[in-house]
PQR file of N, CA, C, O and H, with PARSE charges and radii, in Angstrom:
ATOM      1  N   MET A   1     -15.788 -17.823 -79.717 -0.4000 1.5000
ATOM      2  CA  MET A   1     -15.067 -16.693 -80.263 -0.0000 2.0000
ATOM      3  C   MET A   1     -13.987 -16.283 -79.267  0.5500 1.7000
ATOM      4  O   MET A   1     -14.113 -16.464 -78.056 -0.5500 1.4000
ATOM      5  N   TYR A   2     -12.949 -15.737 -79.817 -0.4000 1.5000
ATOM      6  CA  TYR A   2     -11.816 -15.326 -79.009 -0.0000 2.0000
ATOM      7  C   TYR A   2     -11.623 -13.816 -79.104  0.5500 1.7000
ATOM      8  O   TYR A   2     -12.066 -13.179 -80.060 -0.5500 1.4000
ATOM      9  H   TYR A   2     -12.847 -15.589 -80.801  0.4000 1.0000
ATOM     10  N   GLN A   3     -10.955 -13.254 -78.096 -0.4000 1.5000
ATOM     11  CA  GLN A   3     -10.496 -11.880 -78.177 -0.0000 2.0000
ATOM     12  C   GLN A   3      -9.056 -11.941 -78.686  0.5500 1.7000
ATOM     13  O   GLN A   3      -8.418 -12.992 -78.646 -0.5500 1.4000
ATOM     14  H   GLN A   3     -10.596 -13.771 -77.319  0.4000 1.0000
ATOM     15  N   PHE A   4      -8.553 -10.801 -79.164 -0.4000 1.5000
ATOM     16  CA  PHE A   4      -7.235 -10.778 -79.783 -0.0000 2.0000
ATOM     17  C   PHE A   4      -6.143 -11.334 -78.878  0.5500 1.7000
ATOM     18  O   PHE A   4      -5.279 -12.082 -79.338 -0.5500 1.4000
ATOM     19  H   PHE A   4      -9.071  -9.946 -79.196  0.4000 1.0000
ATOM     20  N   TYR A   5      -6.173 -10.975 -77.589 -0.4000 1.5000
ATOM     21  CA  TYR A   5      -5.112 -11.433 -76.696 -0.0000 2.0000
ATOM     22  C   TYR A   5      -5.085 -12.958 -76.569  0.5500 1.7000
ATOM     23  O   TYR A   5      -4.069 -13.525 -76.167 -0.5500 1.4000
ATOM     24  H   TYR A   5      -6.875 -10.368 -77.216  0.4000 1.0000
ATOM     25  N   GLU A   6      -6.198 -13.627 -76.910 -0.4000 1.5000
ATOM     26  CA  GLU A   6      -6.250 -15.081 -76.815 -0.0000 2.0000
ATOM     27  C   GLU A   6      -5.630 -15.778 -78.032  0.5500 1.7000
ATOM     28  O   GLU A   6      -5.303 -16.963 -77.969 -0.5500 1.4000
ATOM     29  H   GLU A   6      -7.023 -13.166 -77.237  0.4000 1.0000
ATOM     30  N   ILE A   7      -5.470 -15.047 -79.134 -0.4000 1.5000
ATOM     31  CA  ILE A   7      -4.891 -15.664 -80.332 -0.0000 2.0000
ATOM     32  C   ILE A   7      -3.542 -15.050 -80.710  0.5500 1.7000
ATOM     33  O   ILE A   7      -2.876 -15.538 -81.623 -0.5500 1.4000
ATOM     34  H   ILE A   7      -5.736 -14.084 -79.185  0.4000 1.0000
ATOM     35  N   VAL A   8      -3.136 -13.993 -80.020 -0.4000 1.5000
ATOM     36  CA  VAL A   8      -1.867 -13.357 -80.330 -0.0000 2.0000
ATOM     37  C   VAL A   8      -0.745 -14.391 -80.165  0.5500 1.7000
ATOM     38  O   VAL A   8      -0.724 -15.148 -79.194 -0.5500 1.4000
ATOM     39  H   VAL A   8      -3.676 -13.597 -79.278  0.4000 1.0000
ATOM     40  N   GLY A   9       0.171 -14.411 -81.113 -0.4000 1.5000
ATOM     41  CA  GLY A   9       1.248 -15.380 -81.091 -0.0000 2.0000
ATOM     42  C   GLY A   9       0.946 -16.605 -81.933  0.5500 1.7000
ATOM     43  O   GLY A   9       1.839 -17.388 -82.255 -0.5500 1.4000
ATOM     44  H   GLY A   9       0.154 -13.796 -81.901  0.4000 1.0000
ATOM     45  N   SER A  10      -0.314 -16.762 -82.284 -0.4000 1.5000
ATOM     46  CA  SER A  10      -0.682 -17.869 -83.170 -0.0000 2.0000
ATOM     47  C   SER A  10      -0.174 -17.543 -84.568  0.5500 1.7000
ATOM     48  O   SER A  10      -0.213 -16.389 -84.995 -0.5500 1.4000
ATOM     49  H   SER A  10      -1.040 -16.126 -82.022  0.4000 1.0000
ATOM     50  N   GLU A  11       0.292 -18.540 -85.263 -0.4000 1.5000
ATOM     51  CA  GLU A  11       0.762 -18.308 -86.627 -0.0000 2.0000
ATOM     52  C   GLU A  11      -0.360 -18.485 -87.639  0.5500 1.7000
ATOM     53  O   GLU A  11      -0.133 -18.406 -88.846 -0.5500 1.4000
ATOM     54  H   GLU A  11       0.324 -19.477 -84.916  0.4000 1.0000
ATOM     55  N   LYS A  12      -1.568 -18.725 -87.148 -0.4000 1.5000
ATOM     56  CA  LYS A  12      -2.711 -18.919 -88.041 -0.0000 2.0000
ATOM     57  C   LYS A  12      -3.168 -17.571 -88.579  0.5500 1.7000
ATOM     58  O   LYS A  12      -3.143 -16.574 -87.859 -0.5500 1.4000
ATOM     59  H   LYS A  12      -1.753 -18.789 -86.167  0.4000 1.0000
ATOM     60  N   PRO A  13      -3.584 -17.535 -89.842 -0.5600 1.5000
ATOM     61  CA  PRO A  13      -3.991 -16.266 -90.449  0.2800 2.0000
ATOM     62  C   PRO A  13      -5.326 -15.756 -89.908  0.5500 1.7000
ATOM     63  O   PRO A  13      -6.158 -16.522 -89.421 -0.5500 1.4000
ATOM     64  N   ILE A  14      -5.501 -14.441 -90.010 -0.4000 1.5000
ATOM     65  CA  ILE A  14      -6.752 -13.782 -89.642 -0.0000 2.0000
ATOM     66  C   ILE A  14      -7.363 -13.238 -90.928  0.5500 1.7000
ATOM     67  O   ILE A  14      -6.704 -12.530 -91.688 -0.5500 1.4000
ATOM     68  H   ILE A  14      -4.825 -13.819 -90.405  0.4000 1.0000
ATOM     69  N   TYR A  15      -8.620 -13.572 -91.162 -0.4000 1.5000
ATOM     70  CA  TYR A  15      -9.330 -13.141 -92.368 -0.0000 2.0000
ATOM     71  C   TYR A  15     -10.433 -12.158 -92.000  0.5500 1.7000
ATOM     72  O   TYR A  15     -11.003 -12.241 -90.912 -0.5500 1.4000
ATOM     73  H   TYR A  15      -9.156 -14.148 -90.544  0.4000 1.0000
ATOM     74  N   VAL A  16     -10.735 -11.231 -92.899 -0.4000 1.5000
ATOM     75  CA  VAL A  16     -11.865 -10.314 -92.689 -0.0000 2.0000
ATOM     76  C   VAL A  16     -13.092 -10.800 -93.453  0.5500 1.7000
ATOM     77  O   VAL A  16     -14.211 -10.390 -93.144 -0.5500 1.4000
ATOM     78  H   VAL A  16     -10.272 -11.164 -93.783  0.4000 1.0000
ATOM     79  N   THR A  17     -12.899 -11.666 -94.444 -0.4000 1.5000
ATOM     80  CA  THR A  17     -14.004 -12.357 -95.113 -0.0000 2.0000
ATOM     81  C   THR A  17     -13.676 -13.842 -95.103  0.5500 1.7000
ATOM     82  O   THR A  17     -12.523 -14.235 -95.280 -0.5500 1.4000
ATOM     83  H   THR A  17     -11.991 -11.999 -94.695  0.4000 1.0000
ATOM     84  N   LYS A  18     -14.685 -14.651 -94.897 -0.4000 1.5000
ATOM     85  CA  LYS A  18     -14.466 -16.094 -94.777 -0.0000 2.0000
ATOM     86  C   LYS A  18     -14.123 -16.694 -96.136  0.5500 1.7000
ATOM     87  O   LYS A  18     -14.904 -16.571 -97.080 -0.5500 1.4000
ATOM     88  H   LYS A  18     -15.621 -14.332 -94.754  0.4000 1.0000
ATOM     89  N   PRO A  19     -12.969 -17.338 -96.246 -0.5600 1.5000
ATOM     90  CA  PRO A  19     -12.586 -17.983 -97.500  0.2800 2.0000
ATOM     91  C   PRO A  19     -13.514 -19.162 -97.823  0.5500 1.7000
ATOM     92  O   PRO A  19     -14.015 -19.842 -96.928 -0.5500 1.4000
ATOM     93  N   GLU A  20     -13.722 -19.379 -99.100 -0.4000 1.5000
ATOM     94  CA  GLU A  20     -14.557 -20.486 -99.547 -0.0000 2.0000
ATOM     95  C   GLU A  20     -13.946 -21.812 -99.089  0.5500 1.7000
ATOM     96  O   GLU A  20     -12.734 -22.007 -99.183 -0.5500 1.4000
ATOM     97  H   GLU A  20     -13.315 -18.826 -99.827  0.4000 1.0000
ATOM     98  N   GLY A  21     -14.770 -22.699 -98.605 -0.4000 1.5000
ATOM     99  CA  GLY A  21     -14.306 -24.010 -98.173 -0.0000 2.0000
ATOM    100  C   GLY A  21     -13.952 -24.088 -96.700  0.5500 1.7000
ATOM    101  O   GLY A  21     -13.761 -25.185 -96.175 -0.5500 1.4000
ATOM    102  H   GLY A  21     -15.755 -22.540 -98.529  0.4000 1.0000
ATOM    103  N   TYR A  22     -13.859 -22.958 -96.020 -0.4000 1.5000
ATOM    104  CA  TYR A  22     -13.570 -22.948 -94.590 -0.0000 2.0000
ATOM    105  C   TYR A  22     -14.897 -22.938 -93.842  0.5500 1.7000
ATOM    106  O   TYR A  22     -15.868 -22.332 -94.296 -0.5500 1.4000
ATOM    107  H   TYR A  22     -14.014 -22.067 -96.445  0.4000 1.0000
ATOM    108  N   LEU A  23     -14.935 -23.602 -92.709 -0.4000 1.5000
ATOM    109  CA  LEU A  23     -16.169 -23.732 -91.942 -0.0000 2.0000
ATOM    110  C   LEU A  23     -16.043 -23.081 -90.571  0.5500 1.7000
ATOM    111  O   LEU A  23     -14.980 -23.111 -89.951 -0.5500 1.4000
ATOM    112  H   LEU A  23     -14.146 -24.094 -92.341  0.4000 1.0000
ATOM    113  N   SER A  24     -17.134 -22.496 -90.107 -0.4000 1.5000
ATOM    114  CA  SER A  24     -17.192 -22.035 -88.719 -0.0000 2.0000
ATOM    115  C   SER A  24     -17.622 -23.228 -87.867  0.5500 1.7000
ATOM    116  O   SER A  24     -17.990 -24.274 -88.403 -0.5500 1.4000
ATOM    117  H   SER A  24     -17.998 -22.471 -90.611  0.4000 1.0000
ATOM    118  N   TYR A  25     -17.577 -23.077 -86.560 -0.4000 1.5000
ATOM    119  CA  TYR A  25     -17.966 -24.166 -85.668 -0.0000 2.0000
ATOM    120  C   TYR A  25     -19.392 -24.631 -85.963  0.5500 1.7000
ATOM    121  O   TYR A  25     -19.668 -25.831 -85.987 -0.5500 1.4000
ATOM    122  H   TYR A  25     -17.277 -22.228 -86.125  0.4000 1.0000
ATOM    123  N   GLU A  26     -20.291 -23.678 -86.187 -0.4000 1.5000
ATOM    124  CA  GLU A  26     -21.693 -24.001 -86.435 -0.0000 2.0000
ATOM    125  C   GLU A  26     -21.874 -24.793 -87.732  0.5500 1.7000
ATOM    126  O   GLU A  26     -22.862 -25.512 -87.886 -0.5500 1.4000
ATOM    127  H   GLU A  26     -20.067 -22.704 -86.167  0.4000 1.0000
ATOM    128  N   GLU A  27     -20.937 -24.667 -88.654 -0.4000 1.5000
ATOM    129  CA  GLU A  27     -21.035 -25.339 -89.947 -0.0000 2.0000
ATOM    130  C   GLU A  27     -20.383 -26.721 -89.971  0.5500 1.7000
ATOM    131  O   GLU A  27     -20.577 -27.478 -90.922 -0.5500 1.4000
ATOM    132  H   GLU A  27     -20.135 -24.083 -88.529  0.4000 1.0000
ATOM    133  N   VAL A  28     -19.619 -27.051 -88.943 -0.4000 1.5000
ATOM    134  CA  VAL A  28     -18.995 -28.375 -88.871 -0.0000 2.0000
ATOM    135  C   VAL A  28     -20.103 -29.384 -88.584  0.5500 1.7000
ATOM    136  O   VAL A  28     -20.831 -29.239 -87.602 -0.5500 1.4000
ATOM    137  H   VAL A  28     -19.461 -26.435 -88.171  0.4000 1.0000
ATOM    138  N   PRO A  29     -20.239 -30.410 -89.433 -0.5600 1.5000
ATOM    139  CA  PRO A  29     -21.325 -31.380 -89.237  0.2800 2.0000
ATOM    140  C   PRO A  29     -21.323 -31.988 -87.835  0.5500 1.7000
ATOM    141  O   PRO A  29     -20.315 -32.530 -87.383 -0.5500 1.4000
ATOM    142  N   ASN A  30     -22.453 -31.891 -87.163 -0.4000 1.5000
ATOM    143  CA  ASN A  30     -22.653 -32.442 -85.812 -0.0000 2.0000
ATOM    144  C   ASN A  30     -21.669 -31.898 -84.784  0.5500 1.7000
ATOM    145  O   ASN A  30     -21.502 -32.495 -83.721 -0.5500 1.4000
ATOM    146  H   ASN A  30     -23.273 -31.451 -87.530  0.4000 1.0000
ATOM    147  N   GLY A  31     -21.014 -30.773 -85.080 -0.4000 1.5000
ATOM    148  CA  GLY A  31     -20.031 -30.208 -84.150 -0.0000 2.0000
ATOM    149  C   GLY A  31     -18.880 -31.167 -83.886  0.5500 1.7000
ATOM    150  O   GLY A  31     -18.204 -31.062 -82.862 -0.5500 1.4000
ATOM    151  H   GLY A  31     -21.150 -30.288 -85.944  0.4000 1.0000
ATOM    152  N   ASP A  32     -18.653 -32.100 -84.803 -0.4000 1.5000
ATOM    153  CA  ASP A  32     -17.632 -33.138 -84.663 -0.0000 2.0000
ATOM    154  C   ASP A  32     -16.277 -32.612 -85.119  0.5500 1.7000
ATOM    155  O   ASP A  32     -15.928 -32.721 -86.295 -0.5500 1.4000
ATOM    156  H   ASP A  32     -19.202 -32.185 -85.635  0.4000 1.0000
ATOM    157  N   LEU A  33     -15.522 -32.048 -84.199 -0.4000 1.5000
ATOM    158  CA  LEU A  33     -14.240 -31.437 -84.544 -0.0000 2.0000
ATOM    159  C   LEU A  33     -13.088 -32.434 -84.620  0.5500 1.7000
ATOM    160  O   LEU A  33     -11.966 -32.045 -84.945 -0.5500 1.4000
ATOM    161  H   LEU A  33     -15.806 -31.960 -83.244  0.4000 1.0000
ATOM    162  N   VAL A  34     -13.334 -33.701 -84.329 -0.4000 1.5000
ATOM    163  CA  VAL A  34     -12.271 -34.708 -84.338 -0.0000 2.0000
ATOM    164  C   VAL A  34     -11.610 -34.790 -85.711  0.5500 1.7000
ATOM    165  O   VAL A  34     -10.395 -34.967 -85.801 -0.5500 1.4000
ATOM    166  H   VAL A  34     -14.245 -34.018 -84.064  0.4000 1.0000
ATOM    167  N   ASN A  35     -12.392 -34.665 -86.777 -0.4000 1.5000
ATOM    168  CA  ASN A  35     -11.863 -34.798 -88.134 -0.0000 2.0000
ATOM    169  C   ASN A  35     -11.559 -33.451 -88.786  0.5500 1.7000
ATOM    170  O   ASN A  35     -11.294 -33.391 -89.987 -0.5500 1.4000
ATOM    171  H   ASN A  35     -13.379 -34.521 -86.704  0.4000 1.0000
ATOM    172  N   TYR A  36     -11.594 -32.373 -88.007 -0.4000 1.5000
ATOM    173  CA  TYR A  36     -11.369 -31.038 -88.548 -0.0000 2.0000
ATOM    174  C   TYR A  36     -10.200 -30.359 -87.850  0.5500 1.7000
ATOM    175  O   TYR A  36      -9.934 -30.590 -86.670 -0.5500 1.4000
ATOM    176  H   TYR A  36     -11.809 -32.422 -87.031  0.4000 1.0000
ATOM    177  N   GLU A  37      -9.514 -29.521 -88.603 -0.4000 1.5000
ATOM    178  CA  GLU A  37      -8.357 -28.794 -88.092 -0.0000 2.0000
ATOM    179  C   GLU A  37      -8.666 -27.301 -88.073  0.5500 1.7000
ATOM    180  O   GLU A  37      -9.205 -26.761 -89.040 -0.5500 1.4000
ATOM    181  H   GLU A  37      -9.730 -29.333 -89.562  0.4000 1.0000
ATOM    182  N   GLU A  38      -8.324 -26.635 -86.972 -0.4000 1.5000
ATOM    183  CA  GLU A  38      -8.482 -25.183 -86.891 -0.0000 2.0000
ATOM    184  C   GLU A  38      -7.363 -24.556 -87.710  0.5500 1.7000
ATOM    185  O   GLU A  38      -6.187 -24.771 -87.418 -0.5500 1.4000
ATOM    186  H   GLU A  38      -7.887 -27.074 -86.186  0.4000 1.0000
ATOM    187  N   ILE A  39      -7.720 -23.774 -88.744 -0.4000 1.5000
ATOM    188  CA  ILE A  39      -6.698 -23.286 -89.674 -0.0000 2.0000
ATOM    189  C   ILE A  39      -6.572 -21.768 -89.715  0.5500 1.7000
ATOM    190  O   ILE A  39      -5.689 -21.245 -90.394 -0.5500 1.4000
ATOM    191  H   ILE A  39      -8.676 -23.599 -88.982  0.4000 1.0000
ATOM    192  N   GLY A  40      -7.429 -21.058 -89.009 -0.4000 1.5000
ATOM    193  CA  GLY A  40      -7.354 -19.607 -89.018 -0.0000 2.0000
ATOM    194  C   GLY A  40      -8.496 -19.008 -88.231  0.5500 1.7000
ATOM    195  O   GLY A  40      -9.231 -19.707 -87.534 -0.5500 1.4000
ATOM    196  H   GLY A  40      -8.146 -21.483 -88.457  0.4000 1.0000
ATOM    197  N   TYR A  41      -8.631 -17.686 -88.358 -0.4000 1.5000
ATOM    198  CA  TYR A  41      -9.660 -16.967 -87.610 -0.0000 2.0000
ATOM    199  C   TYR A  41     -10.341 -15.950 -88.515  0.5500 1.7000
ATOM    200  O   TYR A  41      -9.714 -15.342 -89.383 -0.5500 1.4000
ATOM    201  H   TYR A  41      -8.034 -17.119 -88.925  0.4000 1.0000
ATOM    202  N   LEU A  42     -11.632 -15.782 -88.291 -0.4000 1.5000
ATOM    203  CA  LEU A  42     -12.409 -14.776 -88.994 -0.0000 2.0000
ATOM    204  C   LEU A  42     -12.663 -13.621 -88.036  0.5500 1.7000
ATOM    205  O   LEU A  42     -13.247 -13.805 -86.968 -0.5500 1.4000
ATOM    206  H   LEU A  42     -12.141 -16.275 -87.586  0.4000 1.0000
ATOM    207  N   GLU A  43     -12.217 -12.424 -88.427 -0.4000 1.5000
ATOM    208  CA  GLU A  43     -12.409 -11.246 -87.586 -0.0000 2.0000
ATOM    209  C   GLU A  43     -13.841 -10.757 -87.724  0.5500 1.7000
ATOM    210  O   GLU A  43     -14.325 -10.515 -88.830 -0.5500 1.4000
ATOM    211  H   GLU A  43     -11.743 -12.274 -89.295  0.4000 1.0000
ATOM    212  N   ILE A  44     -14.510 -10.617 -86.589 -0.4000 1.5000
ATOM    213  CA  ILE A  44     -15.892 -10.141 -86.546 -0.0000 2.0000
ATOM    214  C   ILE A  44     -15.953  -8.983 -85.561  0.5500 1.7000
ATOM    215  O   ILE A  44     -15.377  -9.055 -84.475 -0.5500 1.4000
ATOM    216  H   ILE A  44     -14.116 -10.814 -85.691  0.4000 1.0000
ATOM    217  N   ILE A  45     -16.646  -7.922 -85.938 -0.4000 1.5000
ATOM    218  CA  ILE A  45     -16.820  -6.793 -85.018 -0.0000 2.0000
ATOM    219  C   ILE A  45     -18.222  -6.889 -84.440  0.5500 1.7000
ATOM    220  O   ILE A  45     -19.216  -6.825 -85.164 -0.5500 1.4000
ATOM    221  H   ILE A  45     -17.114  -7.863 -86.820  0.4000 1.0000
ATOM    222  N   GLU A  46     -18.284  -7.043 -83.133 -0.4000 1.5000
ATOM    223  CA  GLU A  46     -19.548  -7.199 -82.428 -0.0000 2.0000
ATOM    224  C   GLU A  46     -19.629  -6.151 -81.323  0.5500 1.7000
ATOM    225  O   GLU A  46     -18.817  -6.155 -80.398 -0.5500 1.4000
ATOM    226  H   GLU A  46     -17.476  -7.095 -82.545  0.4000 1.0000
ATOM    227  N   ASN A  47     -20.599  -5.263 -81.421 -0.4000 1.5000
ATOM    228  CA  ASN A  47     -20.757  -4.169 -80.453 -0.0000 2.0000
ATOM    229  C   ASN A  47     -19.482  -3.332 -80.336  0.5500 1.7000
ATOM    230  O   ASN A  47     -19.115  -2.902 -79.242 -0.5500 1.4000
ATOM    231  H   ASN A  47     -21.258  -5.260 -82.173  0.4000 1.0000
ATOM    232  N   GLY A  48     -18.818  -3.106 -81.454 -0.4000 1.5000
ATOM    233  CA  GLY A  48     -17.613  -2.297 -81.478 -0.0000 2.0000
ATOM    234  C   GLY A  48     -16.357  -3.008 -80.998  0.5500 1.7000
ATOM    235  O   GLY A  48     -15.298  -2.389 -80.894 -0.5500 1.4000
ATOM    236  H   GLY A  48     -19.116  -3.455 -82.342  0.4000 1.0000
ATOM    237  N   VAL A  49     -16.459  -4.297 -80.705 -0.4000 1.5000
ATOM    238  CA  VAL A  49     -15.326  -5.075 -80.213 -0.0000 2.0000
ATOM    239  C   VAL A  49     -14.939  -6.099 -81.273  0.5500 1.7000
ATOM    240  O   VAL A  49     -15.798  -6.802 -81.805 -0.5500 1.4000
ATOM    241  H   VAL A  49     -17.318  -4.801 -80.789  0.4000 1.0000
ATOM    242  N   LYS A  50     -13.644  -6.182 -81.579 -0.4000 1.5000
ATOM    243  CA  LYS A  50     -13.168  -7.182 -82.528 -0.0000 2.0000
ATOM    244  C   LYS A  50     -13.079  -8.537 -81.841  0.5500 1.7000
ATOM    245  O   LYS A  50     -12.436  -8.685 -80.802 -0.5500 1.4000
ATOM    246  H   LYS A  50     -12.946  -5.611 -81.147  0.4000 1.0000
ATOM    247  N   LEU A  51     -13.736  -9.516 -82.441 -0.4000 1.5000
ATOM    248  CA  LEU A  51     -13.691 -10.885 -81.958 -0.0000 2.0000
ATOM    249  C   LEU A  51     -13.213 -11.773 -83.097  0.5500 1.7000
ATOM    250  O   LEU A  51     -13.298 -11.403 -84.268 -0.5500 1.4000
ATOM    251  H   LEU A  51     -14.259  -9.395 -83.285  0.4000 1.0000
ATOM    252  N   TYR A  52     -12.710 -12.945 -82.741 -0.4000 1.5000
ATOM    253  CA  TYR A  52     -12.109 -13.832 -83.729 -0.0000 2.0000
ATOM    254  C   TYR A  52     -12.729 -15.218 -83.627  0.5500 1.7000
ATOM    255  O   TYR A  52     -12.599 -15.905 -82.614 -0.5500 1.4000
ATOM    256  H   TYR A  52     -12.641 -13.246 -81.790  0.4000 1.0000
ATOM    257  N   GLU A  53     -13.412 -15.615 -84.710 -0.4000 1.5000
ATOM    258  CA  GLU A  53     -14.084 -16.906 -84.771 -0.0000 2.0000
ATOM    259  C   GLU A  53     -13.156 -17.925 -85.439  0.5500 1.7000
ATOM    260  O   GLU A  53     -12.641 -17.667 -86.527 -0.5500 1.4000
ATOM    261  H   GLU A  53     -13.518 -15.057 -85.533  0.4000 1.0000
ATOM    262  N   PRO A  54     -12.942 -19.067 -84.808 -0.5600 1.5000
ATOM    263  CA  PRO A  54     -12.092 -20.085 -85.416  0.2800 2.0000
ATOM    264  C   PRO A  54     -12.694 -20.595 -86.733  0.5500 1.7000
ATOM    265  O   PRO A  54     -13.912 -20.716 -86.865 -0.5500 1.4000
ATOM    266  N   LEU A  55     -11.841 -20.885 -87.679 -0.4000 1.5000
ATOM    267  CA  LEU A  55     -12.249 -21.474 -88.955 -0.0000 2.0000
ATOM    268  C   LEU A  55     -11.618 -22.852 -89.071  0.5500 1.7000
ATOM    269  O   LEU A  55     -10.482 -23.072 -88.652 -0.5500 1.4000
ATOM    270  H   LEU A  55     -10.851 -20.787 -87.571  0.4000 1.0000
ATOM    271  N   TYR A  56     -12.374 -23.768 -89.645 -0.4000 1.5000
ATOM    272  CA  TYR A  56     -11.951 -25.157 -89.720 -0.0000 2.0000
ATOM    273  C   TYR A  56     -11.975 -25.661 -91.151  0.5500 1.7000
ATOM    274  O   TYR A  56     -12.681 -25.130 -92.009 -0.5500 1.4000
ATOM    275  H   TYR A  56     -13.297 -23.589 -89.986  0.4000 1.0000
ATOM    276  N   VAL A  57     -11.185 -26.703 -91.385 -0.4000 1.5000
ATOM    277  CA  VAL A  57     -11.185 -27.424 -92.646 -0.0000 2.0000
ATOM    278  C   VAL A  57     -11.019 -28.899 -92.288  0.5500 1.7000
ATOM    279  O   VAL A  57     -10.338 -29.249 -91.324 -0.5500 1.4000
ATOM    280  H   VAL A  57     -10.611 -27.135 -90.688  0.4000 1.0000
ATOM    281  N   ARG A  58     -11.647 -29.739 -93.074 -0.4000 1.5000
ATOM    282  CA  ARG A  58     -11.536 -31.188 -92.829 -0.0000 2.0000
ATOM    283  C   ARG A  58     -10.081 -31.615 -93.011  0.5500 1.7000
ATOM    284  O   ARG A  58      -9.446 -31.245 -93.999 -0.5500 1.4000
ATOM    285  H   ARG A  58     -12.200 -29.455 -93.857  0.4000 1.0000
ATOM    286  N   GLU A  59      -9.559 -32.380 -92.078 -0.4000 1.5000
ATOM    287  CA  GLU A  59      -8.158 -32.817 -92.149 -0.0000 2.0000
ATOM    288  C   GLU A  59      -7.903 -33.570 -93.450  0.5500 1.7000
ATOM    289  O   GLU A  59      -8.701 -34.412 -93.862 -0.5500 1.4000
ATOM    290  H   GLU A  59     -10.075 -32.680 -91.276  0.4000 1.0000
ATOM    291  N   GLY A  60      -6.789 -33.257 -94.084 -0.4000 1.5000
ATOM    292  CA  GLY A  60      -6.403 -33.908 -95.311 -0.0000 2.0000
ATOM    293  C   GLY A  60      -6.929 -33.240 -96.565  0.5500 1.7000
ATOM    294  O   GLY A  60      -6.666 -33.714 -97.670 -0.5500 1.4000
ATOM    295  H   GLY A  60      -6.141 -32.572 -93.750  0.4000 1.0000
ATOM    296  N   GLU A  61      -7.666 -32.151 -96.419 -0.4000 1.5000
ATOM    297  CA  GLU A  61      -8.196 -31.441 -97.603 -0.0000 2.0000
ATOM    298  C   GLU A  61      -7.406 -30.176 -97.859  0.5500 1.7000
ATOM    299  O   GLU A  61      -7.699 -29.446 -98.806 -0.5500 1.4000
ATOM    300  H   GLU A  61      -7.880 -31.766 -95.522  0.4000 1.0000
TER
END
């Protein structure tokens, strides 16, 4: 997970609900990110702090 200052300037969208078909790191089969592209971030509030979880989609989909 990232803090806002780590993703600021990225042109990737930030979502408050995870779009259908997008995967978190834990959902990527075998954690194999070679065939997946980071396409955005999911905003999560943890202990009052906003954090941003990368979202992935299989390349070419």
